[in-house]
NUNUGU-260142 format. One record per residue (C-alpha): residue number from 0; residue in three letters; x, y, z. Coordinates in steps of 0.2 Angstrom, whole numbers, plus 5000, padded with zeros to 4 digits. Last residue first. Example, Ala and Ser with C-alpha at 12.3 -4.5 7.8 and 13.67 -1.06 7.14 Angstrom:
% residues 2
pt num=1 residuo=SER east=5068 north=4995 up=5036
pt num=0 residuo=ALA east=5062 north=4978 up=5039
***
This chain:
% residues 441
pt num=440 residuo=GLN east=5344 north=5147 up=5239
pt num=439 residuo=SER east=5327 north=5156 up=5233
pt num=438 residuo=GLU east=5327 north=5172 up=5243
pt num=437 residuo=SER east=5346 north=5173 up=5242
pt num=436 residuo=GLN east=5342 north=5179 up=5224
pt num=435 residuo=ILE east=5335 north=5192 up=5230
pt num=434 residuo=GLY east=5351 north=5200 up=5237
pt num=433 residuo=GLU east=5354 north=5201 up=5257
pt num=432 residuo=LYS east=5347 north=5214 up=5267
pt num=431 residuo=LYS east=5334 north=5203 up=5275
pt num=430 residuo=TRP east=5318 north=5210 up=5286
pt num=429 residuo=ARG east=5304 north=5209 up=5273
pt num=428 residuo=VAL east=5288 north=5215 up=5275
pt num=427 residuo=TYR east=5286 north=5222 up=5261
pt num=426 residuo=PRO east=5286 north=5204 up=5254
pt num=425 residuo=VAL east=5296 north=5200 up=5235
pt num=424 residuo=ASP east=5284 north=5190 up=5224
pt num=423 residuo=PHE east=5287 north=5205 up=5210
pt num=422 residuo=SER east=5281 north=5218 up=5224
pt num=421 residuo=THR east=5273 north=5211 up=5239
pt num=420 residuo=ILE east=5259 north=5218 up=5250
pt num=419 residuo=ARG east=5250 north=5206 up=5262
pt num=418 residuo=ALA east=5260 north=5211 up=5276
pt num=417 residuo=ILE east=5257 north=5229 up=5275
pt num=416 residuo=TYR east=5237 north=5226 up=5275
pt num=415 residuo=SER east=5238 north=5214 up=5290
pt num=414 residuo=CYS east=5248 north=5227 up=5300
pt num=413 residuo=LEU east=5234 north=5241 up=5292
pt num=412 residuo=ILE east=5219 north=5232 up=5299
pt num=411 residuo=LEU east=5227 north=5226 up=5316
pt num=410 residuo=LEU east=5231 north=5245 up=5320
pt num=409 residuo=GLY east=5214 north=5250 up=5316
pt num=408 residuo=ILE east=5208 north=5236 up=5328
pt num=407 residuo=VAL east=5218 north=5241 up=5341
pt num=406 residuo=HIS east=5211 north=5260 up=5340
pt num=405 residuo=GLY east=5194 north=5254 up=5337
pt num=404 residuo=LEU east=5195 north=5244 up=5355
pt num=403 residuo=ILE east=5203 north=5259 up=5362
pt num=402 residuo=GLY east=5189 north=5270 up=5357
pt num=401 residuo=PHE east=5176 north=5261 up=5345
pt num=400 residuo=MET east=5169 north=5276 up=5333
pt num=399 residuo=ALA east=5182 north=5289 up=5335
pt num=398 residuo=SER east=5196 north=5278 up=5338
pt num=397 residuo=PHE east=5191 north=5268 up=5321
pt num=396 residuo=LEU east=5192 north=5286 up=5313
pt num=395 residuo=VAL east=5208 north=5293 up=5322
pt num=394 residuo=ILE east=5217 north=5275 up=5316
pt num=393 residuo=ILE east=5212 north=5278 up=5299
pt num=392 residuo=TYR east=5218 north=5296 up=5297
pt num=391 residuo=LYS east=5236 north=5290 up=5304
pt num=390 residuo=MET east=5238 north=5281 up=5290
pt num=389 residuo=LEU east=5238 north=5296 up=5277
pt num=388 residuo=ARG east=5250 north=5305 up=5289
pt num=387 residuo=LEU east=5260 north=5288 up=5288
pt num=386 residuo=THR east=5261 north=5286 up=5271
pt num=385 residuo=ILE east=5265 north=5304 up=5265
pt num=384 residuo=GLY east=5280 north=5301 up=5275
pt num=383 residuo=ASN east=5286 north=5284 up=5267
pt num=382 residuo=GLU east=5287 north=5296 up=5250
pt num=381 residuo=PHE east=5297 north=5307 up=5258
pt num=380 residuo=ASN east=5311 north=5296 up=5261
pt num=379 residuo=VAL east=5317 north=5290 up=5279
pt num=378 residuo=VAL east=5307 north=5293 up=5293
pt num=377 residuo=ILE east=5309 north=5307 up=5305
pt num=376 residuo=GLY east=5297 north=5321 up=5298
pt num=375 residuo=ASN east=5281 north=5312 up=5303
pt num=374 residuo=ALA east=5286 north=5312 up=5321
pt num=373 residuo=ILE east=5288 north=5332 up=5321
pt num=372 residuo=THR east=5270 north=5333 up=5315
pt num=371 residuo=THR east=5264 north=5322 up=5326
pt num=370 residuo=ALA east=5272 north=5331 up=5344
pt num=369 residuo=ALA east=5265 north=5347 up=5335
pt num=368 residuo=ILE east=5248 north=5339 up=5333
pt num=367 residuo=ILE east=5249 north=5331 up=5351
pt num=366 residuo=ILE east=5255 north=5349 up=5358
pt num=365 residuo=ILE east=5240 north=5359 up=5350
pt num=364 residuo=LEU east=5229 north=5344 up=5355
pt num=363 residuo=VAL east=5233 north=5348 up=5373
pt num=362 residuo=GLY east=5231 north=5367 up=5371
pt num=361 residuo=SER east=5213 north=5365 up=5365
pt num=360 residuo=VAL east=5205 north=5368 up=5349
pt num=359 residuo=LEU east=5193 north=5384 up=5347
pt num=358 residuo=SER east=5195 north=5394 up=5363
pt num=357 residuo=ALA east=5198 north=5407 up=5354
pt num=356 residuo=GLU east=5215 north=5408 up=5364
pt num=355 residuo=VAL east=5220 north=5391 up=5358
pt num=354 residuo=ILE east=5216 north=5396 up=5341
pt num=353 residuo=ALA east=5226 north=5413 up=5341
pt num=352 residuo=GLN east=5240 north=5404 up=5347
pt num=351 residuo=GLY east=5241 north=5391 up=5334
pt num=350 residuo=LEU east=5240 north=5403 up=5320
pt num=349 residuo=ILE east=5254 north=5414 up=5326
pt num=348 residuo=ILE east=5267 north=5398 up=5329
pt num=347 residuo=GLY east=5265 north=5386 up=5318
pt num=346 residuo=GLY east=5255 north=5394 up=5304
pt num=345 residuo=VAL east=5264 north=5411 up=5304
pt num=344 residuo=ILE east=5280 north=5403 up=5307
pt num=343 residuo=GLY east=5281 north=5390 up=5292
pt num=342 residuo=ILE east=5272 north=5402 up=5280
pt num=341 residuo=THR east=5288 north=5414 up=5285
pt num=340 residuo=ASN east=5300 north=5399 up=5282
pt num=339 residuo=SER east=5289 north=5396 up=5265
pt num=338 residuo=ILE east=5291 north=5412 up=5258
pt num=337 residuo=SER east=5311 north=5415 up=5253
pt num=336 residuo=LEU east=5311 north=5397 up=5248
pt num=335 residuo=PRO east=5296 north=5398 up=5235
pt num=334 residuo=LEU east=5281 north=5392 up=5238
pt num=333 residuo=ARG east=5276 north=5372 up=5235
pt num=332 residuo=VAL east=5283 north=5362 up=5249
pt num=331 residuo=ALA east=5279 north=5378 up=5263
pt num=330 residuo=ALA east=5261 north=5377 up=5257
pt num=329 residuo=GLU east=5261 north=5358 up=5257
pt num=328 residuo=THR east=5265 north=5358 up=5274
pt num=327 residuo=ILE east=5254 north=5373 up=5281
pt num=326 residuo=LEU east=5238 north=5365 up=5272
pt num=325 residuo=GLU east=5243 north=5347 up=5280
pt num=324 residuo=ILE east=5245 north=5358 up=5297
pt num=323 residuo=LEU east=5227 north=5363 up=5295
pt num=322 residuo=LEU east=5221 north=5345 up=5290
pt num=321 residuo=LEU east=5227 north=5339 up=5305
pt num=320 residuo=MET east=5219 north=5352 up=5315
pt num=319 residuo=ILE east=5202 north=5352 up=5309
pt num=318 residuo=ILE east=5202 north=5333 up=5310
pt num=317 residuo=ILE east=5207 north=5333 up=5328
pt num=316 residuo=GLU east=5192 north=5345 up=5333
pt num=315 residuo=VAL east=5181 north=5337 up=5323
pt num=314 residuo=PHE east=5185 north=5320 up=5334
pt num=313 residuo=ALA east=5187 north=5330 up=5350
pt num=312 residuo=PRO east=5168 north=5334 up=5348
pt num=311 residuo=TYR east=5163 north=5352 up=5346
pt num=310 residuo=PRO east=5162 north=5368 up=5353
pt num=309 residuo=VAL east=5178 north=5371 up=5364
pt num=308 residuo=PHE east=5176 north=5380 up=5379
pt num=307 residuo=GLN east=5178 north=5366 up=5394
pt num=306 residuo=ARG east=5191 north=5357 up=5382
pt num=305 residuo=SER east=5207 north=5364 up=5393
pt num=304 residuo=GLU east=5198 north=5361 up=5409
pt num=303 residuo=THR east=5193 north=5343 up=5401
pt num=302 residuo=ILE east=5212 north=5340 up=5399
pt num=301 residuo=SER east=5217 north=5346 up=5416
pt num=300 residuo=LEU east=5203 north=5335 up=5423
pt num=299 residuo=ALA east=5208 north=5321 up=5414
pt num=298 residuo=LEU east=5226 north=5322 up=5417
pt num=297 residuo=GLN east=5223 north=5323 up=5437
pt num=296 residuo=VAL east=5212 north=5308 up=5437
pt num=295 residuo=LYS east=5224 north=5298 up=5427
pt num=294 residuo=LEU east=5216 north=5293 up=5411
pt num=293 residuo=MET east=5209 north=5275 up=5407
pt num=292 residuo=GLU east=5192 north=5281 up=5411
pt num=291 residuo=PRO east=5191 north=5294 up=5397
pt num=290 residuo=ASN east=5188 north=5281 up=5386
pt num=289 residuo=ILE east=5175 north=5285 up=5373
pt num=288 residuo=THR east=5180 north=5302 up=5367
pt num=287 residuo=ILE east=5195 north=5309 up=5377
pt num=286 residuo=LEU east=5203 north=5292 up=5378
pt num=285 residuo=ALA east=5201 north=5287 up=5360
pt num=284 residuo=VAL east=5202 north=5305 up=5351
pt num=283 residuo=TYR east=5219 north=5308 up=5360
pt num=282 residuo=LEU east=5224 north=5288 up=5356
pt num=281 residuo=GLY east=5220 north=5292 up=5336
pt num=280 residuo=PRO east=5230 north=5306 up=5336
pt num=279 residuo=LEU east=5246 north=5296 up=5345
pt num=278 residuo=LEU east=5245 north=5281 up=5335
pt num=277 residuo=ILE east=5253 north=5285 up=5318
pt num=276 residuo=ALA east=5266 north=5299 up=5321
pt num=275 residuo=ILE east=5270 north=5293 up=5337
pt num=274 residuo=MET east=5273 north=5276 up=5332
pt num=273 residuo=ILE east=5283 north=5281 up=5318
pt num=272 residuo=GLY east=5294 north=5292 up=5329
pt num=271 residuo=ILE east=5297 north=5277 up=5340
pt num=270 residuo=ILE east=5303 north=5268 up=5326
pt num=269 residuo=ARG east=5314 north=5282 up=5320
pt num=268 residuo=LEU east=5321 north=5285 up=5338
pt num=267 residuo=ILE east=5325 north=5265 up=5339
pt num=266 residuo=TYR east=5335 north=5266 up=5322
pt num=265 residuo=LEU east=5343 north=5281 up=5327
pt num=264 residuo=SER east=5349 north=5272 up=5343
pt num=263 residuo=TYR east=5355 north=5257 up=5332
pt num=262 residuo=VAL east=5364 north=5267 up=5322
pt num=261 residuo=PHE east=5374 north=5277 up=5335
pt num=260 residuo=ALA east=5380 north=5260 up=5344
pt num=259 residuo=SER east=5385 north=5253 up=5327
pt num=258 residuo=LEU east=5395 north=5268 up=5326
pt num=257 residuo=TYR east=5391 north=5280 up=5311
pt num=256 residuo=ASN east=5394 north=5280 up=5292
pt num=255 residuo=SER east=5384 north=5265 up=5290
pt num=254 residuo=ASP east=5366 north=5278 up=5291
pt num=253 residuo=SER east=5370 north=5284 up=5274
pt num=252 residuo=PRO east=5362 north=5268 up=5268
pt num=251 residuo=GLN east=5346 north=5275 up=5278
pt num=250 residuo=LYS east=5336 north=5264 up=5289
pt num=249 residuo=PHE east=5319 north=5269 up=5296
pt num=248 residuo=VAL east=5306 north=5267 up=5283
pt num=247 residuo=ASP east=5320 north=5257 up=5273
pt num=246 residuo=PHE east=5315 north=5242 up=5284
pt num=245 residuo=VAL east=5298 north=5240 up=5280
pt num=244 residuo=THR east=5302 north=5235 up=5261
pt num=243 residuo=ASN east=5303 north=5244 up=5245
pt num=242 residuo=PHE east=5309 north=5234 up=5228
pt num=241 residuo=LEU east=5313 north=5243 up=5215
pt num=240 residuo=VAL east=5323 north=5259 up=5218
pt num=239 residuo=LEU east=5319 north=5274 up=5204
pt num=238 residuo=ALA east=5335 north=5285 up=5203
pt num=237 residuo=PHE east=5330 north=5303 up=5205
pt num=236 residuo=PRO east=5331 north=5317 up=5194
pt num=235 residuo=TYR east=5317 north=5311 up=5179
pt num=234 residuo=GLY east=5320 north=5317 up=5161
pt num=233 residuo=ASP east=5326 north=5303 up=5157
pt num=232 residuo=MET east=5320 north=5287 up=5168
pt num=231 residuo=PHE east=5334 north=5280 up=5179
pt num=230 residuo=PHE east=5334 north=5260 up=5186
pt num=229 residuo=VAL east=5339 north=5254 up=5203
pt num=228 residuo=VAL east=5333 north=5234 up=5204
pt num=227 residuo=LYS east=5336 north=5231 up=5223
pt num=226 residuo=GLY east=5350 north=5215 up=5226
pt num=225 residuo=GLN east=5355 north=5222 up=5243
pt num=224 residuo=GLU east=5372 north=5229 up=5232
pt num=223 residuo=ILE east=5361 north=5238 up=5224
pt num=222 residuo=TYR east=5352 north=5248 up=5237
pt num=221 residuo=GLU east=5370 north=5251 up=5243
pt num=220 residuo=MET east=5375 north=5261 up=5226
pt num=219 residuo=ALA east=5357 north=5270 up=5226
pt num=218 residuo=SER east=5362 north=5278 up=5243
pt num=217 residuo=GLU east=5379 north=5283 up=5237
pt num=216 residuo=PRO east=5371 north=5290 up=5222
pt num=215 residuo=LEU east=5359 north=5303 up=5231
pt num=214 residuo=GLU east=5343 north=5307 up=5222
pt num=213 residuo=ILE east=5332 north=5294 up=5229
pt num=212 residuo=SER east=5314 north=5290 up=5225
pt num=211 residuo=SER east=5305 north=5274 up=5229
pt num=210 residuo=ILE east=5295 north=5261 up=5222
pt num=209 residuo=ARG east=5282 north=5251 up=5230
pt num=208 residuo=THR east=5275 north=5265 up=5239
pt num=207 residuo=ILE east=5261 north=5259 up=5254
pt num=206 residuo=LEU east=5244 north=5267 up=5252
pt num=205 residuo=SER east=5240 north=5260 up=5237
pt num=204 residuo=PHE east=5227 north=5269 up=5226
pt num=203 residuo=LYS east=5236 north=5269 up=5209
pt num=202 residuo=SER east=5238 north=5249 up=5211
pt num=201 residuo=PHE east=5253 north=5239 up=5207
pt num=200 residuo=GLY east=5254 north=5230 up=5190
pt num=199 residuo=PHE east=5272 north=5235 up=5184
pt num=198 residuo=ALA east=5265 north=5246 up=5171
pt num=197 residuo=VAL east=5254 north=5253 up=5184
pt num=196 residuo=ASN east=5269 north=5258 up=5195
pt num=195 residuo=VAL east=5278 north=5266 up=5179
pt num=194 residuo=ASP east=5265 north=5276 up=5176
pt num=193 residuo=LYS east=5265 north=5285 up=5193
pt num=192 residuo=VAL east=5282 north=5289 up=5190
pt num=191 residuo=GLN east=5277 north=5299 up=5178
pt num=190 residuo=LYS east=5274 north=5300 up=5157
pt num=189 residuo=ILE east=5274 north=5283 up=5152
pt num=188 residuo=GLU east=5263 north=5284 up=5137
pt num=187 residuo=ASN east=5249 north=5269 up=5137
pt num=186 residuo=PRO east=5252 north=5249 up=5130
pt num=185 residuo=TYR east=5263 north=5244 up=5142
pt num=184 residuo=ASP east=5272 north=5231 up=5134
pt num=183 residuo=GLU east=5290 north=5238 up=5136
pt num=182 residuo=ILE east=5288 north=5243 up=5151
pt num=181 residuo=LYS east=5282 north=5227 up=5158
pt num=180 residuo=LYS east=5296 north=5217 up=5147
pt num=179 residuo=LYS east=5308 north=5229 up=5157
pt num=178 residuo=ILE east=5303 north=5223 up=5173
pt num=177 residuo=MET east=5304 north=5205 up=5168
pt num=176 residuo=GLU east=5322 north=5207 up=5160
pt num=175 residuo=VAL east=5327 north=5215 up=5179
pt num=174 residuo=MET east=5318 north=5202 up=5187
pt num=173 residuo=LYS east=5328 north=5189 up=5178
pt num=172 residuo=GLU east=5344 north=5197 up=5181
pt num=171 residuo=ASP east=5340 north=5194 up=5201
pt num=170 residuo=THR east=5354 north=5209 up=5208
pt num=169 residuo=THR east=5369 north=5202 up=5215
pt num=168 residuo=GLY east=5379 north=5192 up=5206
pt num=167 residuo=LYS east=5382 north=5206 up=5193
pt num=166 residuo=LEU east=5376 north=5222 up=5200
pt num=165 residuo=VAL east=5365 north=5227 up=5187
pt num=164 residuo=LEU east=5359 north=5245 up=5183
pt num=163 residuo=PHE east=5345 north=5249 up=5172
pt num=162 residuo=SER east=5343 north=5264 up=5160
pt num=161 residuo=PHE east=5325 north=5268 up=5153
pt num=160 residuo=ARG east=5323 north=5278 up=5139
pt num=159 residuo=ARG east=5308 north=5289 up=5133
pt num=158 residuo=ASN east=5305 north=5287 up=5116
pt num=157 residuo=ARG east=5292 north=5300 up=5117
pt num=156 residuo=LYS east=5279 north=5291 up=5106
pt num=155 residuo=GLY east=5281 north=5278 up=5120
pt num=154 residuo=HIS east=5295 north=5268 up=5128
pt num=153 residuo=GLN east=5314 north=5265 up=5126
pt num=152 residuo=THR east=5325 north=5251 up=5135
pt num=151 residuo=THR east=5342 north=5250 up=5143
pt num=150 residuo=SER east=5355 north=5239 up=5150
pt num=149 residuo=VAL east=5370 north=5244 up=5163
pt num=148 residuo=GLU east=5381 north=5233 up=5171
pt num=147 residuo=VAL east=5392 north=5235 up=5188
pt num=146 residuo=ASP east=5402 north=5219 up=5191
pt num=145 residuo=LYS east=5416 north=5227 up=5181
pt num=144 residuo=SER east=5420 north=5239 up=5196
pt num=143 residuo=GLN east=5423 north=5256 up=5200
pt num=142 residuo=TYR east=5406 north=5258 up=5212
pt num=141 residuo=LYS east=5405 north=5276 up=5217
pt num=140 residuo=SER east=5411 north=5283 up=5200
pt num=139 residuo=ARG east=5402 north=5270 up=5191
pt num=138 residuo=MET east=5386 north=5277 up=5200
pt num=137 residuo=LEU east=5390 north=5296 up=5195
pt num=136 residuo=GLY east=5392 north=5289 up=5177
pt num=135 residuo=ILE east=5374 north=5283 up=5177
pt num=134 residuo=ASN east=5368 north=5299 up=5184
pt num=133 residuo=GLN east=5378 north=5308 up=5169
pt num=132 residuo=GLN east=5370 north=5296 up=5157
pt num=131 residuo=SER east=5352 north=5296 up=5165
pt num=130 residuo=ASN east=5351 north=5316 up=5162
pt num=129 residuo=GLU east=5337 north=5325 up=5176
pt num=128 residuo=THR east=5351 north=5324 up=5189
pt num=127 residuo=PHE east=5356 north=5316 up=5202
pt num=126 residuo=ALA east=5364 north=5322 up=5216
pt num=125 residuo=ASP east=5381 north=5326 up=5224
pt num=124 residuo=LYS east=5387 north=5329 up=5244
pt num=123 residuo=ALA east=5396 north=5312 up=5246
pt num=122 residuo=GLY east=5392 north=5307 up=5264
pt num=121 residuo=TYR east=5391 north=5312 up=5281
pt num=120 residuo=ILE east=5377 north=5324 up=5286
pt num=119 residuo=ILE east=5364 north=5321 up=5272
pt num=118 residuo=SER east=5347 north=5328 up=5270
pt num=117 residuo=GLU east=5338 north=5322 up=5255
pt num=116 residuo=ASN east=5325 north=5335 up=5246
pt num=115 residuo=VAL east=5339 north=5347 up=5240
pt num=114 residuo=PRO east=5356 north=5337 up=5235
pt num=113 residuo=VAL east=5371 north=5346 up=5231
pt num=112 residuo=GLU east=5373 north=5350 up=5214
pt num=111 residuo=ILE east=5378 north=5342 up=5197
pt num=110 residuo=ASN east=5377 north=5354 up=5182
pt num=109 residuo=ARG east=5358 north=5359 up=5174
pt num=108 residuo=TYR east=5355 north=5348 up=5157
pt num=107 residuo=LEU east=5351 north=5354 up=5139
pt num=106 residuo=PRO east=5369 north=5361 up=5136
pt num=105 residuo=GLN east=5367 north=5359 up=5118
pt num=104 residuo=SER east=5376 north=5345 up=5112
pt num=103 residuo=VAL east=5393 north=5342 up=5103
pt num=102 residuo=PRO east=5389 north=5330 up=5089
pt num=101 residuo=ASP east=5388 north=5310 up=5091
pt num=100 residuo=VAL east=5389 north=5304 up=5071
pt num=99 residuo=ILE east=5379 north=5296 up=5059
pt num=98 residuo=LEU east=5383 north=5293 up=5041
pt num=97 residuo=SER east=5373 north=5290 up=5026
pt num=96 residuo=VAL east=5374 north=5284 up=5009
pt num=95 residuo=GLU east=5366 north=5290 up=4995
pt num=94 residuo=ASP east=5382 north=5288 up=4982
pt num=93 residuo=ALA east=5384 north=5306 up=4976
pt num=92 residuo=ARG east=5374 north=5314 up=4989
pt num=91 residuo=ASN east=5382 north=5310 up=5004
pt num=90 residuo=TRP east=5371 north=5312 up=5019
pt num=89 residuo=ILE east=5378 north=5317 up=5036
pt num=88 residuo=VAL east=5366 north=5313 up=5051
pt num=87 residuo=VAL east=5368 north=5322 up=5067
pt num=86 residuo=LYS east=5364 north=5315 up=5084
pt num=85 residuo=GLY east=5351 north=5322 up=5098
pt num=84 residuo=GLU east=5341 north=5308 up=5100
pt num=83 residuo=TYR east=5328 north=5316 up=5089
pt num=82 residuo=LEU east=5341 north=5315 up=5074
pt num=81 residuo=ALA east=5344 north=5298 up=5076
pt num=80 residuo=GLN east=5325 north=5294 up=5074
pt num=79 residuo=ILE east=5325 north=5304 up=5058
pt num=78 residuo=GLN east=5339 north=5292 up=5051
pt num=77 residuo=LYS east=5331 north=5277 up=5056
pt num=76 residuo=SER east=5314 north=5282 up=5050
pt num=75 residuo=PHE east=5323 north=5285 up=5034
pt num=74 residuo=GLU east=5331 north=5268 up=5033
pt num=73 residuo=ILE east=5350 north=5269 up=5033
pt num=72 residuo=LYS east=5362 north=5266 up=5017
pt num=71 residuo=LYS east=5380 north=5264 up=5023
pt num=70 residuo=TRP east=5395 north=5275 up=5026
pt num=69 residuo=PRO east=5402 north=5267 up=5040
pt num=68 residuo=THR east=5417 north=5258 up=5030
pt num=67 residuo=ASN east=5420 north=5239 up=5034
pt num=66 residuo=GLN east=5408 north=5230 up=5025
pt num=65 residuo=SER east=5416 north=5236 up=5010
pt num=64 residuo=ASN east=5400 north=5246 up=4997
pt num=63 residuo=LEU east=5407 north=5263 up=5000
pt num=62 residuo=GLY east=5422 north=5259 up=4986
pt num=61 residuo=LYS east=5440 north=5254 up=4985
pt num=60 residuo=GLU east=5444 north=5252 up=5003
pt num=59 residuo=GLU east=5456 north=5267 up=5002
pt num=58 residuo=ARG east=5444 north=5277 up=4994
pt num=57 residuo=SER east=5432 north=5273 up=5008
pt num=56 residuo=LYS east=5445 north=5277 up=5022
pt num=55 residuo=ASN east=5449 north=5294 up=5014
pt num=54 residuo=ASP east=5429 north=5298 up=5015
pt num=53 residuo=GLU east=5429 north=5292 up=5033
pt num=52 residuo=ASN east=5444 north=5304 up=5037
pt num=51 residuo=ARG east=5436 north=5317 up=5029
pt num=50 residuo=VAL east=5418 north=5318 up=5035
pt num=49 residuo=VAL east=5424 north=5314 up=5052
pt num=48 residuo=THR east=5436 north=5331 up=5051
pt num=47 residuo=GLU east=5423 north=5340 up=5042
pt num=46 residuo=ILE east=5410 north=5336 up=5057
pt num=45 residuo=VAL east=5423 north=5339 up=5072
pt num=44 residuo=GLU east=5425 north=5355 up=5065
pt num=43 residuo=TRP east=5407 north=5360 up=5065
pt num=42 residuo=THR east=5401 north=5352 up=5080
pt num=41 residuo=ALA east=5406 north=5367 up=5092
pt num=40 residuo=SER east=5396 north=5381 up=5080
pt num=39 residuo=PHE east=5383 north=5367 up=5078
pt num=38 residuo=ASP east=5380 north=5365 up=5096
pt num=37 residuo=VAL east=5366 north=5352 up=5093
pt num=36 residuo=LEU east=5349 north=5348 up=5103
pt num=35 residuo=SER east=5341 north=5363 up=5099
pt num=34 residuo=GLU east=5348 north=5365 up=5082
pt num=33 residuo=PHE east=5341 north=5350 up=5077
pt num=32 residuo=GLY east=5353 north=5341 up=5063
pt num=31 residuo=ILE east=5356 north=5338 up=5046
pt num=30 residuo=VAL east=5374 north=5339 up=5037
pt num=29 residuo=ASP east=5372 north=5338 up=5017
pt num=28 residuo=TYR east=5388 north=5332 up=5009
pt num=27 residuo=PRO east=5392 north=5336 up=4990
pt num=26 residuo=VAL east=5407 north=5328 up=4984
pt num=25 residuo=GLY east=5422 north=5338 up=4973
pt num=24 residuo=HIS east=5435 north=5331 up=4985
pt num=23 residuo=MET east=5425 north=5338 up=4999
pt num=22 residuo=VAL east=5410 north=5349 up=4998
pt num=21 residuo=ILE east=5399 north=5357 up=5013
pt num=20 residuo=SER east=5381 north=5358 up=5014
pt num=19 residuo=LYS east=5368 north=5364 up=5030
pt num=18 residuo=MET east=5353 north=5357 up=5035
pt num=17 residuo=GLN east=5343 north=5364 up=5049
pt num=16 residuo=LEU east=5329 north=5356 up=5059
pt num=15 residuo=ASP east=5321 north=5370 up=5072
pt num=14 residuo=LYS east=5309 north=5374 up=5061
pt num=13 residuo=ASN east=5301 north=5358 up=5063
pt num=12 residuo=LYS east=5285 north=5357 up=5053
pt num=11 residuo=GLN east=5293 north=5363 up=5036
pt num=10 residuo=LYS east=5308 north=5355 up=5041
pt num=9 residuo=LEU east=5300 north=5337 up=5040
pt num=8 residuo=ASP east=5296 north=5340 up=5021
pt num=7 residuo=GLU east=5312 north=5347 up=5016
pt num=6 residuo=ILE east=5322 north=5332 up=5025
pt num=5 residuo=GLN east=5309 north=5321 up=5014
pt num=4 residuo=GLN east=5315 north=5331 up=4999
pt num=3 residuo=ILE east=5333 north=5329 up=5004
pt num=2 residuo=PHE east=5329 north=5309 up=5006
pt num=1 residuo=ASP east=5320 north=5305 up=4988
pt num=0 residuo=MET east=5302 north=5303 up=4986
***
C-alpha cells in the first residue's frame, strides 16, 4: 500500500487529519498534519519557504540520495508518530521521500500564571503549566548554567513524555537512569502520579508520599541543588520531586529569603503545629475517657460541665467532629471559589455554634478541633497535610483503647513506620541537605 493510500485510510478514522497539496518547480508535494495540533494558516508560509530551500539544496547536491539532504525515506510508523507529536510531514510524490518540520502549533496550553496552590510571600510569582517544554524553559531561566541537563523518555500508548532535569555534579545520574528505566519497563499505562509511584515500586497504601508535587520553579531549582530528582510529566502542571524527606514537611525553599532568626522561628512554629495536628485530638480522648486523673481539678470540672449533656463517649464525639471537618475541607476545595468561602463560614461558625448549643459536642472539643485544623495547614506541601490528617486517626484510636499509654504506643508505631521508609535506598528520615552522592562518599 502506497503512502498516500495509507494517509487516506488514516483520515477516515481521524477527521482532524488534513492533507494539502502544493506544487513547486513542477514537483507535487503533500503537506500532512493534524489541524487540532497545527495552525495551518500561520504555518503555510513557513512550509513553502522550507520546501523551496530544501528543494534548492537537493538540486545543488545533484540528487536526493546525498547524505546531507534532509529529504529521505522514513518508515510510515515514524511519520505517523511525528504527526501525533504535532509535527508536519511533507511528502515528495516524485521521489517518494519525506521531510518532517516543526510547524506553528495551536495554542493548547494556558499562559504562565501566578501560583494557585502554593502561597509565596517573598519569591518569584510564576508557576508551572501543563506544557513540559514551557516548564523546562522556566527552570532554565532560573538557573542559567551549562550544568543543567535535560533528558527525556516516553511511555505507553499515549506516548506520554517524561522530562528529567539534572544538575551536573550534584544529582546522581545513575539514579536518574534507574528511574527512567522503571518508567520505560512499567507494563501498564501511566495516567496519574499514583501510577508513577507504582512504577517506582512504592506502595499505593503508603501514608507517606515519596514523590511531592510543586508548582514553583524557584523551589524546584533548589531541590535540584540538594541532589533531588526533578521531572515533569506532560499534561501535569506540577514538577515531581523525588525523593521526599522528613525535613521537607516543615522546610520551604522560599524560606531562605528571610533572615536566619525568622527562618528558625518558622521551623519551630511548624514543628509545634505538626505536633498539635497529630497529638492533640488523641490526647483529648485519652484524658477524657481513661486518664482524667492527669488533669487539674479545675480543668477536669470545666470539661465535665461542658460534656454533661453530650449523649455519647468522647471517642464517638471527636470522630464525628473530625469527619465533619474533613467534609467541610473537601467541599471548600472542590466547590467553585465563589461558594467555597461561604461553605467555610457556614461549616466553621454557624454549624459549630449550633452543634454546641444542641449539646451534641462539648465546647472544649470545638477548640480542640479548631486548633487541629489550623495546625494541619501550617505544614509545607498539600500531600504532607493529608498525611497528618490520616495519622491523627491512628493516635485517636490507640488513645481511646489504652489512654495515655495507647497515645504513646500509637506515636511510637508511627515513628517506627516513618523511620523504615526509603526511596531508592535514600531514607525518609534524612536531615542532610546535600546531594545524594554525599551519602556514598
